[in-house]
Backbone as JSON Lines, residues from 0, in Angstrom:
{"i":0,"aa":"M","n":[26.67,-22.32,-33.45],"ca":[25.67,-22.43,-32.43],"c":[26.3,-22.72,-31.08]}
{"i":1,"aa":"E","n":[27.29,-23.6,-31.08],"ca":[27.95,-23.95,-29.83],"c":[28.72,-22.76,-29.26]}
{"i":2,"aa":"S","n":[29.25,-21.93,-30.14],"ca":[30.0,-20.78,-29.65],"c":[29.09,-19.77,-28.95]}
{"i":3,"aa":"M","n":[27.84,-19.65,-29.41],"ca":[26.89,-18.75,-28.74],"c":[26.52,-19.28,-27.36]}
{"i":4,"aa":"E","n":[26.34,-20.59,-27.24],"ca":[26.01,-21.17,-25.94],"c":[27.16,-21.01,-24.96]}
{"i":5,"aa":"A","n":[28.39,-21.08,-25.48],"ca":[29.55,-20.94,-24.6],"c":[29.67,-19.51,-24.07]}
{"i":6,"aa":"K","n":[29.18,-18.51,-24.83],"ca":[29.27,-17.12,-24.41],"c":[28.22,-16.75,-23.36]}
{"i":7,"aa":"L","n":[27.13,-17.51,-23.31],"ca":[26.08,-17.2,-22.34],"c":[26.52,-17.64,-20.95]}
{"i":8,"aa":"P","n":[26.22,-16.84,-19.93],"ca":[26.56,-17.25,-18.58],"c":[25.78,-18.5,-18.18]}
{"i":9,"aa":"Q","n":[26.44,-19.41,-17.47],"ca":[25.84,-20.69,-17.16],"c":[24.84,-20.63,-16.01]}
{"i":10,"aa":"N","n":[25.02,-19.73,-15.05],"ca":[24.17,-19.75,-13.88],"c":[23.65,-18.35,-13.51]}
{"i":11,"aa":"P","n":[22.92,-17.68,-14.41],"ca":[22.4,-16.37,-14.07],"c":[21.18,-16.4,-13.14]}
{"i":12,"aa":"P","n":[20.41,-17.51,-13.09],"ca":[19.22,-17.46,-12.25],"c":[19.5,-17.18,-10.77]}
{"i":13,"aa":"R","n":[20.59,-17.69,-10.22],"ca":[20.89,-17.47,-8.81],"c":[21.07,-15.98,-8.52]}
{"i":14,"aa":"K","n":[21.81,-15.31,-9.4],"ca":[22.03,-13.87,-9.22],"c":[20.72,-13.1,-9.43]}
{"i":15,"aa":"T","n":[19.92,-13.53,-10.4],"ca":[18.64,-12.89,-10.67],"c":[17.69,-13.06,-9.49]}
{"i":16,"aa":"H","n":[17.69,-14.25,-8.89],"ca":[16.83,-14.49,-7.74],"c":[17.2,-13.58,-6.57]}
{"i":17,"aa":"K","n":[18.48,-13.42,-6.35],"ca":[18.92,-12.55,-5.25],"c":[18.51,-11.11,-5.52]}
{"i":18,"aa":"L","n":[18.64,-10.67,-6.76],"ca":[18.24,-9.32,-7.12],"c":[16.74,-9.13,-6.93]}
{"i":19,"aa":"V","n":[15.95,-10.1,-7.37],"ca":[14.5,-10.01,-7.24],"c":[14.11,-10.03,-5.77]}
{"i":20,"aa":"L","n":[14.72,-10.88,-4.99],"ca":[14.39,-10.95,-3.57],"c":[14.81,-9.68,-2.83]}
{"i":21,"aa":"C","n":[15.94,-9.1,-3.2],"ca":[16.34,-7.82,-2.59],"c":[15.34,-6.72,-2.94]}
{"i":22,"aa":"A","n":[14.88,-6.71,-4.2],"ca":[13.87,-5.73,-4.61],"c":[12.57,-5.97,-3.84]}
{"i":23,"aa":"Q","n":[12.21,-7.24,-3.66],"ca":[10.99,-7.54,-2.91],"c":[11.1,-7.09,-1.46]}
{"i":24,"aa":"I","n":[12.26,-7.31,-0.86],"ca":[12.45,-6.89,0.53],"c":[12.34,-5.38,0.65]}
{"i":25,"aa":"C","n":[13.01,-4.67,-0.23],"ca":[12.97,-3.19,-0.18],"c":[11.57,-2.65,-0.43]}
{"i":26,"aa":"L","n":[10.87,-3.19,-1.43],"ca":[9.53,-2.72,-1.74],"c":[8.55,-3.05,-0.61]}
{"i":27,"aa":"R","n":[8.71,-4.22,0.0],"ca":[7.85,-4.57,1.13],"c":[8.08,-3.65,2.32]}
{"i":28,"aa":"I","n":[9.33,-3.32,2.57],"ca":[9.62,-2.39,3.67],"c":[8.99,-1.03,3.4]}
{"i":29,"aa":"V","n":[9.08,-0.56,2.16],"ca":[8.46,0.73,1.81],"c":[6.93,0.63,1.92]}
{"i":30,"aa":"A","n":[6.36,-0.48,1.45],"ca":[4.9,-0.65,1.54],"c":[4.43,-0.69,2.99]}
{"i":31,"aa":"I","n":[5.18,-1.41,3.84],"ca":[4.83,-1.48,5.26],"c":[4.93,-0.09,5.88]}
{"i":32,"aa":"S","n":[6.01,0.61,5.59],"ca":[6.23,1.94,6.18],"c":[5.16,2.93,5.77]}
{"i":33,"aa":"T","n":[4.83,2.95,4.5],"ca":[3.83,3.91,4.03],"c":[2.43,3.56,4.51]}
{"i":34,"aa":"A","n":[2.11,2.27,4.57],"ca":[0.79,1.88,5.1],"c":[0.68,2.21,6.58]}
{"i":35,"aa":"F","n":[1.76,1.97,7.32],"ca":[1.75,2.3,8.75],"c":[1.65,3.81,8.95]}
{"i":36,"aa":"A","n":[2.42,4.57,8.17],"ca":[2.38,6.03,8.29],"c":[0.99,6.57,7.9]}
{"i":37,"aa":"A","n":[0.37,5.99,6.89],"ca":[-0.97,6.42,6.49],"c":[-1.97,6.13,7.6]}
{"i":38,"aa":"T","n":[-1.85,4.95,8.22],"ca":[-2.75,4.61,9.33],"c":[-2.54,5.56,10.5]}
{"i":39,"aa":"W","n":[-1.29,5.77,10.86],"ca":[-0.96,6.64,11.98],"c":[-1.46,8.07,11.75]}
{"i":40,"aa":"T","n":[-1.28,8.56,10.54],"ca":[-1.68,9.93,10.22],"c":[-3.19,10.1,10.27]}
{"i":41,"aa":"I","n":[-3.94,9.14,9.71],"ca":[-5.4,9.29,9.71],"c":[-5.97,9.11,11.11]}
{"i":42,"aa":"V","n":[-5.38,8.23,11.91],"ca":[-5.86,8.03,13.28],"c":[-5.61,9.28,14.12]}
{"i":43,"aa":"N","n":[-4.52,9.97,13.87],"ca":[-4.19,11.18,14.64],"c":[-4.72,12.46,14.01]}
{"i":44,"aa":"A","n":[-5.53,12.36,12.99],"ca":[-6.11,13.55,12.34],"c":[-7.35,13.97,13.13]}
{"i":45,"aa":"K","n":[-7.19,14.99,13.94],"ca":[-8.29,15.51,14.75],"c":[-8.2,17.03,14.78]}
{"i":46,"aa":"E","n":[-9.35,17.67,14.73],"ca":[-9.36,19.12,14.85],"c":[-10.72,19.57,15.36]}
{"i":47,"aa":"T","n":[-10.69,20.61,16.15],"ca":[-11.92,21.2,16.69],"c":[-11.95,22.67,16.3]}
{"i":48,"aa":"V","n":[-13.09,23.1,15.79],"ca":[-13.26,24.51,15.42],"c":[-14.57,25.03,16.03]}
{"i":49,"aa":"V","n":[-14.61,26.34,16.19],"ca":[-15.82,26.99,16.7],"c":[-16.36,27.86,15.57]}
{"i":50,"aa":"V","n":[-17.61,27.59,15.17],"ca":[-18.27,28.35,14.12],"c":[-19.59,28.88,14.69]}
{"i":51,"aa":"F","n":[-19.75,30.19,14.68],"ca":[-20.94,30.85,15.21],"c":[-21.22,30.41,16.65]}
{"i":52,"aa":"G","n":[-20.18,30.24,17.43],"ca":[-20.34,29.88,18.84],"c":[-20.57,28.39,19.08]}
{"i":53,"aa":"L","n":[-20.61,27.59,18.01],"ca":[-20.8,26.14,18.14],"c":[-19.47,25.44,17.9]}
{"i":54,"aa":"Q","n":[-19.21,24.43,18.68],"ca":[-17.95,23.68,18.57],"c":[-18.18,22.45,17.69]}
{"i":55,"aa":"F","n":[-17.31,22.27,16.69],"ca":[-17.38,21.13,15.78],"c":[-16.06,20.36,15.85]}
{"i":56,"aa":"D","n":[-16.18,19.03,15.95],"ca":[-15.02,18.15,15.95],"c":[-14.93,17.43,14.62]}
{"i":57,"aa":"A","n":[-13.72,17.2,14.18],"ca":[-13.48,16.39,12.98],"c":[-12.52,15.27,13.37]}
{"i":58,"aa":"R","n":[-12.95,14.05,13.17],"ca":[-12.14,12.86,13.45],"c":[-12.41,11.82,12.37]}
{"i":59,"aa":"Y","n":[-11.47,10.94,12.2],"ca":[-11.66,9.91,11.18],"c":[-12.8,8.97,11.54]}
{"i":60,"aa":"T","n":[-13.1,8.8,12.82],"ca":[-14.14,7.87,13.24],"c":[-15.55,8.34,12.89]}
{"i":61,"aa":"Y","n":[-15.69,9.6,12.49],"ca":[-17.01,10.11,12.14],"c":[-17.41,9.72,10.71]}
{"i":62,"aa":"S","n":[-16.51,9.14,9.96],"ca":[-16.79,8.74,8.58],"c":[-16.49,7.24,8.42]}
{"i":63,"aa":"S","n":[-17.46,6.5,7.96],"ca":[-17.24,5.06,7.76],"c":[-16.19,4.82,6.67]}
{"i":64,"aa":"A","n":[-16.09,5.7,5.7],"ca":[-15.08,5.54,4.66],"c":[-13.68,5.73,5.23]}
{"i":65,"aa":"F","n":[-13.5,6.7,6.11],"ca":[-12.19,6.91,6.73],"c":[-11.85,5.78,7.7]}
{"i":66,"aa":"K","n":[-12.86,5.23,8.38],"ca":[-12.6,4.07,9.25],"c":[-12.15,2.88,8.41]}
{"i":67,"aa":"F","n":[-12.83,2.63,7.31],"ca":[-12.44,1.54,6.42],"c":[-11.03,1.78,5.89]}
{"i":68,"aa":"F","n":[-10.74,3.0,5.52],"ca":[-9.41,3.36,5.03],"c":[-8.34,3.05,6.08]}
{"i":69,"aa":"A","n":[-8.58,3.45,7.32],"ca":[-7.61,3.23,8.4],"c":[-7.42,1.74,8.66]}
{"i":70,"aa":"F","n":[-8.52,0.99,8.74],"ca":[-8.41,-0.44,9.02],"c":[-7.79,-1.2,7.85]}
{"i":71,"aa":"A","n":[-8.1,-0.8,6.63],"ca":[-7.51,-1.46,5.46],"c":[-6.0,-1.28,5.45]}
{"i":72,"aa":"N","n":[-5.54,-0.06,5.75],"ca":[-4.1,0.18,5.8],"c":[-3.44,-0.59,6.94]}
{"i":73,"aa":"A","n":[-4.1,-0.65,8.09],"ca":[-3.53,-1.37,9.24],"c":[-3.44,-2.87,8.95]}
{"i":74,"aa":"I","n":[-4.48,-3.43,8.37],"ca":[-4.47,-4.86,8.03],"c":[-3.4,-5.16,6.99]}
{"i":75,"aa":"A","n":[-3.34,-4.34,5.96],"ca":[-2.33,-4.55,4.91],"c":[-0.92,-4.39,5.46]}
{"i":76,"aa":"C","n":[-0.74,-3.47,6.37],"ca":[0.57,-3.28,7.01],"c":[0.98,-4.56,7.75]}
{"i":77,"aa":"G","n":[0.07,-5.11,8.54],"ca":[0.37,-6.32,9.29],"c":[0.64,-7.52,8.41]}
{"i":78,"aa":"F","n":[-0.2,-7.73,7.41],"ca":[-0.01,-8.89,6.55],"c":[1.21,-8.73,5.63]}
{"i":79,"aa":"T","n":[1.52,-7.52,5.24],"ca":[2.72,-7.31,4.43],"c":[3.97,-7.54,5.27]}
{"i":80,"aa":"W","n":[3.89,-7.23,6.55],"ca":[5.01,-7.54,7.46],"c":[5.2,-9.06,7.53]}
{"i":81,"aa":"L","n":[4.1,-9.81,7.61],"ca":[4.2,-11.27,7.61],"c":[4.8,-11.79,6.3]}
{"i":82,"aa":"S","n":[4.41,-11.17,5.19],"ca":[4.98,-11.6,3.91],"c":[6.46,-11.26,3.81]}
{"i":83,"aa":"L","n":[6.88,-10.18,4.47],"ca":[8.3,-9.85,4.53],"c":[9.06,-10.94,5.26]}
{"i":84,"aa":"M","n":[8.49,-11.44,6.33],"ca":[9.13,-12.55,7.06],"c":[9.22,-13.79,6.18]}
{"i":85,"aa":"F","n":[8.19,-14.05,5.37],"ca":[8.2,-15.18,4.43],"c":[9.29,-15.0,3.38]}
{"i":86,"aa":"V","n":[9.42,-13.79,2.85],"ca":[10.46,-13.51,1.85],"c":[11.85,-13.68,2.46]}
{"i":87,"aa":"L","n":[12.03,-13.22,3.68],"ca":[13.32,-13.4,4.36],"c":[13.62,-14.88,4.58]}
{"i":88,"aa":"L","n":[12.59,-15.67,4.86],"ca":[12.76,-17.11,5.01],"c":[13.17,-17.75,3.69]}
{"i":89,"aa":"I","n":[12.53,-17.34,2.61],"ca":[12.91,-17.83,1.28],"c":[14.35,-17.45,0.97]}
{"i":90,"aa":"F","n":[14.7,-16.22,1.26],"ca":[16.06,-15.73,0.98],"c":[17.1,-16.5,1.78]}
{"i":91,"aa":"R","n":[16.78,-16.78,3.02],"ca":[17.73,-17.46,3.9],"c":[17.95,-18.92,3.51]}
{"i":92,"aa":"H","n":[16.85,-19.59,3.15],"ca":[16.95,-21.02,2.84],"c":[17.08,-21.31,1.35]}
{"i":93,"aa":"G","n":[17.01,-20.31,0.52],"ca":[17.2,-20.49,-0.92],"c":[16.1,-21.29,-1.59]}
{"i":94,"aa":"R","n":[14.88,-21.17,-1.13],"ca":[13.75,-21.91,-1.72],"c":[13.1,-21.06,-2.81]}
{"i":95,"aa":"F","n":[13.73,-21.04,-3.97],"ca":[13.25,-20.22,-5.08],"c":[12.34,-21.06,-5.96]}
{"i":96,"aa":"T","n":[11.14,-21.34,-5.51],"ca":[10.21,-22.17,-6.29],"c":[9.08,-21.3,-6.82]}
{"i":97,"aa":"P","n":[8.53,-21.68,-7.97],"ca":[7.4,-20.92,-8.51],"c":[6.21,-20.88,-7.55]}
{"i":98,"aa":"S","n":[5.99,-21.94,-6.78],"ca":[4.85,-21.93,-5.86],"c":[5.02,-20.88,-4.76]}
{"i":99,"aa":"N","n":[6.25,-20.68,-4.28],"ca":[6.48,-19.63,-3.28],"c":[6.16,-18.25,-3.86]}
{"i":100,"aa":"F","n":[6.6,-18.04,-5.09],"ca":[6.32,-16.75,-5.72],"c":[4.83,-16.61,-6.05]}
{"i":101,"aa":"F","n":[4.15,-17.74,-6.32],"ca":[2.71,-17.68,-6.57],"c":[1.97,-17.26,-5.31]}
{"i":102,"aa":"F","n":[2.37,-17.79,-4.15],"ca":[1.75,-17.38,-2.88],"c":[2.0,-15.89,-2.61]}
{"i":103,"aa":"L","n":[3.2,-15.42,-2.92],"ca":[3.49,-14.0,-2.78],"c":[2.63,-13.16,-3.73]}
{"i":104,"aa":"F","n":[2.44,-13.68,-4.94],"ca":[1.59,-12.99,-5.92],"c":[0.17,-12.84,-5.39]}
{"i":105,"aa":"L","n":[-0.4,-13.93,-4.86],"ca":[-1.76,-13.86,-4.32],"c":[-1.85,-12.89,-3.15]}
{"i":106,"aa":"H","n":[-0.87,-12.96,-2.27],"ca":[-0.85,-12.06,-1.12],"c":[-0.79,-10.6,-1.57]}
{"i":107,"aa":"D","n":[0.15,-10.3,-2.46],"ca":[0.32,-8.92,-2.93],"c":[-0.92,-8.42,-3.65]}
{"i":108,"aa":"L","n":[-1.56,-9.3,-4.41],"ca":[-2.78,-8.93,-5.13],"c":[-3.9,-8.59,-4.14]}
{"i":109,"aa":"F","n":[-4.08,-9.41,-3.11],"ca":[-5.12,-9.15,-2.12],"c":[-4.84,-7.87,-1.33]}
{"i":110,"aa":"M","n":[-3.6,-7.68,-0.92],"ca":[-3.26,-6.49,-0.13],"c":[-3.38,-5.23,-0.97]}
{"i":111,"aa":"M","n":[-2.96,-5.31,-2.22],"ca":[-3.1,-4.16,-3.11],"c":[-4.57,-3.82,-3.32]}
{"i":112,"aa":"S","n":[-5.4,-4.83,-3.49],"ca":[-6.84,-4.6,-3.67],"c":[-7.47,-4.0,-2.42]}
{"i":113,"aa":"L","n":[-7.05,-4.49,-1.26],"ca":[-7.58,-3.97,-0.01],"c":[-7.22,-2.5,0.19]}
{"i":114,"aa":"I","n":[-5.95,-2.18,0.03],"ca":[-5.54,-0.78,0.22],"c":[-6.15,0.11,-0.86]}
{"i":115,"aa":"L","n":[-6.21,-0.38,-2.08],"ca":[-6.78,0.42,-3.16],"c":[-8.26,0.73,-2.91]}
{"i":116,"aa":"S","n":[-9.01,-0.24,-2.41],"ca":[-10.42,0.03,-2.12],"c":[-10.56,1.01,-0.95]}
{"i":117,"aa":"G","n":[-9.7,0.89,0.04],"ca":[-9.74,1.82,1.17],"c":[-9.38,3.23,0.77]}
{"i":118,"aa":"V","n":[-8.34,3.36,-0.03],"ca":[-7.91,4.7,-0.43],"c":[-8.9,5.31,-1.42]}
{"i":119,"aa":"A","n":[-9.58,4.49,-2.2],"ca":[-10.6,5.01,-3.11],"c":[-11.79,5.56,-2.32]}
{"i":120,"aa":"A","n":[-12.2,4.83,-1.29],"ca":[-13.31,5.31,-0.45],"c":[-12.91,6.59,0.28]}
{"i":121,"aa":"G","n":[-11.69,6.62,0.82],"ca":[-11.22,7.81,1.52],"c":[-11.07,9.0,0.61]}
{"i":122,"aa":"T","n":[-10.6,8.76,-0.6],"ca":[-10.43,9.85,-1.57],"c":[-11.78,10.44,-1.97]}
{"i":123,"aa":"A","n":[-12.79,9.6,-2.13],"ca":[-14.12,10.09,-2.5],"c":[-14.68,11.01,-1.42]}
{"i":124,"aa":"I","n":[-14.59,10.59,-0.17],"ca":[-15.09,11.42,0.92],"c":[-14.23,12.66,1.09]}
{"i":125,"aa":"G","n":[-12.92,12.49,0.93],"ca":[-12.0,13.64,1.03],"c":[-12.28,14.68,-0.04]}
{"i":126,"aa":"F","n":[-12.62,14.23,-1.24],"ca":[-12.94,15.15,-2.32],"c":[-14.19,15.98,-1.98]}
{"i":127,"aa":"V","n":[-15.19,15.32,-1.44],"ca":[-16.42,16.03,-1.05],"c":[-16.1,17.0,0.09]}
{"i":128,"aa":"G","n":[-15.25,16.59,1.02],"ca":[-14.88,17.47,2.13],"c":[-14.11,18.69,1.65]}
{"i":129,"aa":"R","n":[-13.26,18.51,0.65],"ca":[-12.44,19.62,0.17],"c":[-13.22,20.55,-0.76]}
{"i":130,"aa":"Y","n":[-14.03,19.98,-1.65],"ca":[-14.69,20.8,-2.67],"c":[-16.2,20.89,-2.53]}
{"i":131,"aa":"G","n":[-16.78,20.04,-1.68],"ca":[-18.23,20.06,-1.51],"c":[-18.93,19.44,-2.71]}
{"i":132,"aa":"N","n":[-20.26,19.51,-2.69],"ca":[-21.06,19.04,-3.81],"c":[-22.29,19.93,-3.87]}
{"i":133,"aa":"S","n":[-22.28,20.86,-4.81],"ca":[-23.37,21.84,-4.89],"c":[-24.69,21.18,-5.29]}
{"i":134,"aa":"H","n":[-24.64,20.09,-6.03],"ca":[-25.87,19.41,-6.45],"c":[-26.58,18.76,-5.27]}
{"i":135,"aa":"A","n":[-25.82,18.27,-4.32],"ca":[-26.41,17.63,-3.14],"c":[-26.57,18.61,-1.98]}
{"i":136,"aa":"G","n":[-26.04,19.82,-2.12],"ca":[-26.14,20.83,-1.07],"c":[-25.1,20.67,0.02]}
{"i":137,"aa":"W","n":[-24.02,19.96,-0.25],"ca":[-22.95,19.76,0.73],"c":[-21.89,20.82,0.51]}
{"i":138,"aa":"S","n":[-21.56,21.53,1.56],"ca":[-20.53,22.55,1.43],"c":[-19.19,21.97,1.86]}
{"i":139,"aa":"E","n":[-18.14,22.6,1.37],"ca":[-16.79,22.13,1.73],"c":[-16.5,22.45,3.19]}
{"i":140,"aa":"I","n":[-15.68,21.61,3.8],"ca":[-15.32,21.84,5.21],"c":[-13.84,22.16,5.36]}
{"i":141,"aa":"C","n":[-13.07,21.96,4.32],"ca":[-11.62,22.13,4.44],"c":[-11.21,23.59,4.58]}
{"i":142,"aa":"D","n":[-12.1,24.51,4.25],"ca":[-11.76,25.91,4.47],"c":[-11.77,26.25,5.96]}
{"i":143,"aa":"R","n":[-12.49,25.46,6.76],"ca":[-12.53,25.67,8.21],"c":[-11.63,24.7,8.98]}
{"i":144,"aa":"L","n":[-11.42,23.52,8.44],"ca":[-10.65,22.46,9.1],"c":[-9.37,22.17,8.3]}
{"i":145,"aa":"K","n":[-8.55,23.17,8.14],"ca":[-7.35,23.07,7.29],"c":[-6.39,21.99,7.8]}
{"i":146,"aa":"K","n":[-6.1,21.98,9.09],"ca":[-5.13,21.02,9.64],"c":[-5.63,19.58,9.46]}
{"i":147,"aa":"Y","n":[-6.9,19.36,9.72],"ca":[-7.49,18.03,9.57],"c":[-7.42,17.57,8.11]}
{"i":148,"aa":"C","n":[-7.8,18.43,7.2],"ca":[-7.79,18.08,5.78],"c":[-6.38,17.83,5.26]}
{"i":149,"aa":"D","n":[-5.42,18.6,5.75],"ca":[-4.04,18.38,5.33],"c":[-3.52,17.01,5.81]}
{"i":150,"aa":"K","n":[-3.89,16.62,7.03],"ca":[-3.48,15.31,7.52],"c":[-4.15,14.19,6.73]}
{"i":151,"aa":"V","n":[-5.4,14.35,6.41],"ca":[-6.11,13.34,5.61],"c":[-5.47,13.23,4.22]}
{"i":152,"aa":"T","n":[-5.15,14.36,3.62],"ca":[-4.49,14.35,2.3],"c":[-3.14,13.66,2.36]}
{"i":153,"aa":"T","n":[-2.36,13.95,3.4],"ca":[-1.07,13.29,3.57],"c":[-1.24,11.78,3.72]}
{"i":154,"aa":"S","n":[-2.24,11.38,4.47],"ca":[-2.51,9.97,4.66],"c":[-2.88,9.3,3.34]}
{"i":155,"aa":"M","n":[-3.66,9.96,2.53],"ca":[-4.06,9.41,1.23],"c":[-2.85,9.26,0.31]}
{"i":156,"aa":"V","n":[-1.98,10.25,0.29],"ca":[-0.78,10.18,-0.56],"c":[0.11,9.02,-0.12]}
{"i":157,"aa":"L","n":[0.3,8.85,1.17],"ca":[1.09,7.73,1.68],"c":[0.47,6.39,1.29]}
{"i":158,"aa":"S","n":[-0.83,6.32,1.35],"ca":[-1.51,5.08,0.98],"c":[-1.38,4.79,-0.52]}
{"i":159,"aa":"Y","n":[-1.45,5.83,-1.33],"ca":[-1.25,5.62,-2.77],"c":[0.18,5.12,-3.05]}
{"i":160,"aa":"L","n":[1.16,5.59,-2.31],"ca":[2.53,5.09,-2.46],"c":[2.6,3.6,-2.1]}
{"i":161,"aa":"S","n":[1.88,3.22,-1.08],"ca":[1.82,1.81,-0.7],"c":[1.17,0.98,-1.81]}
{"i":162,"aa":"V","n":[0.14,1.51,-2.43],"ca":[-0.51,0.8,-3.54],"c":[0.48,0.61,-4.69]}
{"i":163,"aa":"I","n":[1.25,1.64,-5.01],"ca":[2.23,1.54,-6.1],"c":[3.25,0.45,-5.79]}
{"i":164,"aa":"C","n":[3.76,0.41,-4.56],"ca":[4.71,-0.63,-4.17],"c":[4.09,-2.02,-4.31]}
{"i":165,"aa":"L","n":[2.85,-2.16,-3.9],"ca":[2.19,-3.47,-3.98],"c":[1.88,-3.86,-5.42]}
{"i":166,"aa":"V","n":[1.6,-2.9,-6.28],"ca":[1.4,-3.22,-7.7],"c":[2.7,-3.76,-8.3]}
{"i":167,"aa":"V","n":[3.81,-3.09,-8.01],"ca":[5.11,-3.55,-8.52],"c":[5.43,-4.94,-7.97]}
{"i":168,"aa":"L","n":[5.17,-5.15,-6.68],"ca":[5.4,-6.47,-6.08],"c":[4.53,-7.54,-6.73]}
{"i":169,"aa":"T","n":[3.29,-7.19,-7.05],"ca":[2.39,-8.14,-7.7],"c":[2.93,-8.54,-9.07]}
{"i":170,"aa":"V","n":[3.41,-7.58,-9.81],"ca":[3.95,-7.86,-11.15],"c":[5.22,-8.72,-11.04]}
{"i":171,"aa":"I","n":[6.1,-8.38,-10.12],"ca":[7.32,-9.17,-9.94],"c":[7.0,-10.6,-9.54]}
{"i":172,"aa":"S","n":[6.12,-10.76,-8.57],"ca":[5.77,-12.1,-8.09],"c":[5.06,-12.91,-9.18]}
{"i":173,"aa":"A","n":[4.22,-12.26,-9.96],"ca":[3.53,-12.96,-11.05],"c":[4.53,-13.45,-12.09]}
{"i":174,"aa":"G","n":[5.48,-12.6,-12.42],"ca":[6.49,-12.99,-13.41],"c":[7.37,-14.13,-12.92]}
{"i":175,"aa":"K","n":[7.77,-14.07,-11.66],"ca":[8.64,-15.12,-11.11],"c":[7.87,-16.43,-10.89]}
{"i":176,"aa":"S","n":[6.57,-16.37,-10.65],"ca":[5.81,-17.6,-10.43],"c":[5.62,-18.38,-11.71]}
{"i":177,"aa":"R","n":[5.79,-17.72,-12.84],"ca":[5.61,-18.4,-14.14],"c":[6.91,-18.94,-14.71]}
{"i":178,"aa":"Q","n":[8.02,-18.62,-14.1],"ca":[9.31,-19.09,-14.62],"c":[9.6,-20.49,-14.13]}
{"i":179,"aa":"I","n":[10.24,-21.24,-14.98],"ca":[10.71,-22.58,-14.59],"c":[12.07,-22.4,-13.96]}
{"i":180,"aa":"M","n":[12.19,-22.86,-12.72],"ca":[13.45,-22.71,-12.0],"c":[14.45,-23.77,-12.43]}
{"i":181,"aa":"V","n":[15.67,-23.33,-12.61],"ca":[16.75,-24.25,-13.04],"c":[17.58,-24.64,-11.84]}
């Protein structure tokens, strides 16, 4: 029994903490970047077309779902940037406590929920815009507003990438908050 204990490394948590914090930093940077890019893309998604002599504009502000999507991504981008500063502070001062990871877990859970609800609302409206709804009598608009729909689709994909990063961060933070630090 003593020989097995002698073979185990004595101080792996320090190296593990650095690895986890580096992963958190990288994932937060990707989440911030994708949320910012999604916000930027949806805000700049504008197109004007002329149909039967009438001019039609398409902008994200014309849909409450797209406005919610844009604001949810912007808010999550800002708060995730603040959490990145918190993680860098933890990394710099070596405060690897379960309570710090618990606060990160709560933050990541809230931001993931916010972006997920925004992207779900945007996806629902985007689906109707792309394919229409024959039961409600809504026709598709993406056959006329190709550039606008492509930008909205790109924004949705970027936001889904941000959700994936935040899900992984939530799982990592939850796991680290339950560990007893040595």
